[in-house]
Backbone as JSON, one array per atom type, in Angstrom:
{
  "sequence": "MSLASWFRNLFSSSPRPQGPQAPVGRNDLCWCGSGKKYKKCHLKKDELKRVEAAYSAQLTARNRMGDGIVPGSGKKKPARQPEAAQTPAERG",
  "N": [[89.11, 70.02, -26.32], [86.82, 69.9, -28.86], [86.33, 71.6, -32.01], [83.67, 71.67, -32.85], [82.23, 71.21, -30.44], [83.03, 73.47, -29.07], [81.8, 75.52, -30.6], [79.15, 74.77, -30.17], [78.9, 75.23, -27.39], [79.35, 77.95, -27.43], [77.11, 79.05, -28.7], [75.02, 78.1, -27.2], [72.18, 78.43, -25.07], [72.9, 79.17, -22.32], [72.15, 80.05, -18.99], [72.98, 83.25, -17.84], [74.62, 84.68, -15.0], [72.66, 86.84, -12.99], [73.0, 88.54, -10.85], [74.38, 89.08, -7.54], [73.79, 86.31, -5.5], [74.21, 85.44, -2.92], [75.62, 86.98, 0.01], [78.62, 88.59, -0.83], [82.01, 88.66, -0.11], [84.6, 91.2, -0.05], [87.06, 90.2, -0.95], [86.41, 87.82, -2.15], [85.78, 85.68, -5.02], [84.32, 87.22, -7.88], [80.78, 87.43, -8.43], [79.99, 87.33, -11.07], [81.5, 85.58, -12.52], [83.89, 86.18, -13.73], [86.39, 85.66, -12.75], [87.87, 87.47, -11.44], [88.62, 89.29, -8.4], [85.95, 90.36, -6.29], [86.1, 93.03, -5.4], [87.59, 94.25, -7.38], [86.06, 93.99, -9.6], [82.95, 94.15, -9.64], [82.27, 95.62, -7.37], [82.16, 98.49, -7.07], [80.11, 99.19, -8.88], [77.91, 97.78, -7.81], [77.71, 98.98, -5.27], [77.06, 101.58, -6.03], [74.54, 101.15, -7.17], [73.14, 100.35, -4.86], [73.28, 102.72, -3.32], [71.91, 104.53, -4.99], [69.37, 103.33, -4.99], [68.65, 103.55, -2.28], [68.61, 106.34, -2.01], [66.58, 106.99, -3.81], [64.38, 105.74, -2.6], [64.26, 107.21, -0.23], [63.72, 109.78, -1.21], [61.26, 109.35, -2.47], [59.68, 108.68, -0.24], [59.81, 111.09, 1.16], [58.54, 112.83, -0.66], [56.0, 111.68, -0.73], [55.16, 112.12, 1.88], [54.97, 114.87, 1.83], [52.76, 115.14, 0.25], [50.82, 114.48, 1.96], [50.57, 111.85, 2.56], [51.36, 109.32, 4.66], [53.97, 107.11, 4.83], [53.34, 103.66, 5.05], [51.03, 103.85, 6.58], [48.71, 103.97, 5.07], [46.73, 105.83, 5.06], [45.52, 109.19, 4.64], [46.81, 112.2, 6.07], [44.82, 114.0, 8.41], [43.19, 117.0, 7.42], [44.37, 120.16, 8.47], [42.66, 122.18, 10.71], [41.81, 125.58, 10.66], [42.43, 127.73, 13.39], [39.98, 129.36, 15.33], [39.66, 132.82, 15.98], [39.97, 134.15, 19.25], [37.4, 135.59, 21.19], [37.02, 138.76, 22.86], [35.69, 138.26, 25.3], [36.29, 135.6, 25.84], [39.0, 135.7, 26.26], [39.3, 136.79, 28.73]],
  "CA": [[87.77, 70.38, -26.72], [86.75, 69.96, -30.32], [85.79, 72.83, -32.57], [82.21, 71.55, -32.86], [81.72, 71.41, -29.08], [83.28, 74.87, -28.73], [80.71, 76.29, -31.22], [77.92, 74.42, -29.47], [78.92, 75.95, -26.12], [79.31, 79.37, -27.71], [75.76, 79.46, -29.07], [73.99, 77.52, -26.33], [71.5, 79.44, -24.26], [73.15, 78.94, -20.9], [71.75, 81.24, -18.23], [74.05, 84.09, -17.29], [74.29, 85.17, -13.66], [72.01, 88.15, -13.02], [73.44, 89.36, -9.73], [74.83, 88.28, -6.41], [72.74, 85.54, -4.84], [74.55, 85.4, -1.5], [76.55, 88.07, 0.3], [79.95, 88.35, -1.34], [83.04, 89.44, 0.56], [85.41, 91.98, -0.97], [88.16, 89.41, -1.51], [85.9, 86.61, -2.79], [85.65, 85.79, -6.47], [83.13, 87.96, -8.26], [79.61, 86.62, -8.74], [79.74, 87.27, -12.51], [82.26, 84.49, -13.1], [85.02, 86.69, -14.49], [87.62, 85.16, -12.17], [88.49, 88.56, -10.69], [88.07, 89.52, -7.08], [84.75, 91.19, -6.31], [86.45, 94.44, -5.23], [88.16, 94.76, -8.63], [85.14, 93.75, -10.72], [81.61, 94.72, -9.56], [81.99, 96.27, -6.09], [81.76, 99.9, -7.23], [78.8, 99.23, -9.55], [76.88, 97.32, -6.88], [77.54, 100.01, -4.25], [76.34, 102.69, -6.65], [73.14, 100.75, -7.27], [72.56, 100.4, -3.51], [73.14, 104.12, -2.92], [70.83, 105.11, -5.79], [68.1, 102.77, -4.54], [68.34, 104.14, -0.98], [68.26, 107.74, -2.24], [65.28, 107.01, -4.47], [63.37, 105.4, -1.59], [64.16, 108.33, 0.69], [63.08, 110.87, -1.93], [59.86, 108.97, -2.65], [59.01, 108.81, 1.06], [59.7, 112.52, 1.47], [57.51, 113.4, -1.52], [54.68, 111.18, -0.32], [54.79, 112.8, 3.13], [54.56, 116.21, 1.44], [51.42, 115.03, -0.32], [49.9, 114.12, 3.03], [50.51, 110.4, 2.69], [52.38, 108.83, 5.56], [54.32, 105.75, 4.41], [53.01, 102.57, 5.95], [49.75, 103.98, 7.27], [47.62, 103.74, 4.15], [45.73, 106.88, 5.23], [46.0, 110.56, 4.5], [46.74, 112.97, 7.31], [43.64, 114.87, 8.42], [43.49, 118.4, 7.1], [44.48, 120.99, 9.66], [41.6, 123.16, 10.79], [42.29, 126.88, 11.16], [41.91, 128.05, 14.72], [39.14, 130.56, 15.36], [40.19, 133.88, 16.86], [39.24, 134.24, 20.51], [36.68, 136.83, 21.41], [37.47, 139.43, 24.1], [35.09, 137.64, 26.5], [36.99, 134.35, 26.08], [40.35, 135.99, 26.74], [39.21, 137.01, 30.15]],
  "C": [[87.77, 70.51, -28.25], [86.12, 71.27, -30.77], [84.26, 72.81, -32.57], [81.63, 71.78, -31.47], [81.94, 72.85, -28.62], [82.17, 75.77, -29.31], [79.38, 76.02, -30.53], [77.82, 75.17, -28.15], [78.79, 77.45, -26.34], [77.88, 79.84, -27.96], [74.67, 78.84, -28.22], [73.4, 78.62, -25.46], [71.67, 79.11, -22.78], [72.81, 80.2, -20.13], [72.97, 81.97, -17.67], [73.66, 84.53, -15.88], [73.73, 86.58, -13.72], [72.49, 89.07, -11.91], [73.88, 88.47, -8.59], [73.66, 87.6, -5.71], [72.96, 85.47, -3.33], [75.51, 86.56, -1.23], [77.98, 87.69, -0.13], [80.93, 89.24, -0.6], [83.91, 90.16, -0.47], [86.48, 91.15, -1.66], [87.72, 88.08, -2.11], [85.9, 86.8, -4.3], [84.33, 86.45, -6.8], [82.01, 87.02, -8.67], [79.39, 86.46, -10.24], [80.52, 86.17, -13.2], [83.47, 84.93, -13.9], [86.36, 86.14, -13.98], [88.36, 86.23, -11.39], [87.92, 88.6, -9.28], [86.91, 90.5, -7.2], [85.1, 92.67, -6.23], [87.02, 95.05, -6.5], [87.17, 94.69, -9.78], [83.83, 94.53, -10.57], [81.33, 95.49, -8.27], [81.48, 97.69, -6.26], [80.37, 100.01, -7.87], [77.69, 98.83, -8.6], [76.64, 98.34, -5.78], [76.77, 101.19, -4.8], [74.86, 102.38, -6.79], [72.44, 100.82, -5.92], [72.32, 101.83, -3.06], [72.0, 104.78, -3.68], [69.47, 104.61, -5.33], [67.69, 103.38, -3.19], [67.91, 105.6, -1.14], [66.88, 107.85, -2.86], [64.16, 106.71, -3.47], [63.16, 106.55, -0.62], [63.41, 109.5, 0.04], [61.59, 110.58, -2.14], [59.09, 109.12, -1.35], [58.81, 110.27, 1.42], [58.61, 113.16, 0.63], [56.12, 112.94, -1.12], [54.23, 111.83, 0.98], [54.35, 114.23, 2.83], [53.18, 116.24, 0.84], [50.38, 114.7, 0.75], [49.77, 112.64, 3.24], [51.67, 109.96, 3.57], [52.72, 107.41, 5.16], [53.96, 104.72, 5.47], [51.65, 102.68, 6.61], [48.58, 103.68, 6.36], [46.53, 104.79, 4.24], [46.38, 108.23, 4.95], [45.93, 111.23, 5.87], [45.48, 113.83, 7.28], [44.06, 116.31, 8.13], [43.48, 119.22, 8.38], [43.41, 122.07, 9.63], [42.16, 124.48, 11.3], [41.64, 127.18, 12.5], [41.11, 129.35, 14.65], [39.76, 131.57, 16.33], [39.33, 133.97, 18.12], [38.58, 135.61, 20.62], [37.21, 137.48, 22.69], [36.9, 138.8, 25.36], [35.81, 136.35, 26.85], [38.38, 134.59, 26.65], [40.37, 136.32, 28.22], [39.49, 138.32, 30.64]]
}
């Protein structure tokens, strides 16, 4: 490889991989192109991202339910009406 082609490749705007496109096994080569196995390169980072995303989704759903919004329904829960006290005649 000549020095000129090396510089051309160095400064070319080749797209970098953004993330795994297909499921990657632990012992497969990493999706980033480093030449390392996935388990030694990006496995921990990717698992952490998955755990954080799941926790965030769970927390968001819990907060929305506390606000009266049920995920997936698109409606608010009806407000609960206080029960009227029974009169002595109703009690029997």
